[in-house]
N, C-alpha and C positions, 0 to 999 in steps of 0.2 A: 928216266925206266920208267920211275914212281907217276910223272906228271902222265905219261903217253898210257903207264895202265889204269891211272882214273879216263882220262877222257874216253878209254873206251865204256867202261864201269857208264863213266853218264851217258856216255851211247845207249846203249845194248838196254838203261831205265827207263829213256825217254821215247827207245820204241817197244818195250815192252808196255809204257802207257801206252801208245798213240794206238798200238793192236787193241790193246784192252777198251781206249773209247771208241774205236771203230765198230767193234767187235758186241762190245758188251750195251756203254752210257747211250754212246745214239739210237739205236734198238730201243730198249728199256727210256730215250726222252718222250721218239716217237709212239710208244705204245700207249702209254699215258697222256699226250695229246689223242691220240686218236678215243682211247676211252669218255676223255671227258667231251670229246666231238663228240658222239655217240649216247651218254649223260642227252647233254643239250637238244639233240634231236627227238630225242623219246619224251623231254618235256615240251619240246613244242610240240611233238603229235596227240601228245595228250591236252594239249590247251587250245591247239585248233578244232578237237574236236568235242571238247565241249566249249567251244564258238557254237562252231554245228549244230549242237542239239539244244543252244539256247536259240540262235536264229530260223534256225530250221525247226518248228516247234509241231508241222500238223501230220498231221498223220499218211503216211505212208512216203515220208520224203526220205527211204533210209538211202535212197541210191543218190539224191541231189546233197545228202551231206558227207555222203562218200564220195561223191566227185567231188567238191567244196576242198573234205581236204587234199585227197589227192592232186587238186592242183593247191593250191600251198604250200604242202610240203616238197613238192618238187618242185613250185620256186627255191625255196630252204635247203635243200639238198644241191641246187645251181648257183647259188646265190657264194653256197663253203668249198663250192668244187668238190663236193662230196658222189656218186658213181653211183648209183647198188639197181637193180633191175625192179620193173612194176609190178611183176610178183613178190616177191621182197617186199615193198612199196606195203604193199596192198595187204601181207600178211600182221605185218605191225601191226596197222590202224585194228585189222578185225583181233589179233591180240587185245592189243589197249581198248575197244568196245567191248569186250566177251570180260576183262577185268571190272570194267566199270560197271558191267549191269553188274554182274557178282555182288561184285562191295554193294550194289543202291541193292538190291536183294536181300539182303543179309541186315542193312541196315536197318530196314523200314519188318523183317521178320522179326527185330530184338522190342 
């Protein structure tokens, strides 16, 4: 009788642990991995924007710079099996360019 009770209690504990792992731990670990990948992608975009600024520095080359960054970012996304829309990618690039221009202006005005 005591042995049967112990077996049932152990089975219940394993069932609860399995459920907790499935519903809480696995999604948490996936979110950590996704957050890390997002941070890595944002760093990549920043480097790509800076590289485009260095390589294509003639006046009026904004469209070429953006196309270069869009192409390289699309390759990075494909290599990492991530899919986002072109509009989302465009918005990310524009936001980073905006932030960099503002930072540059602040540095020059100090």
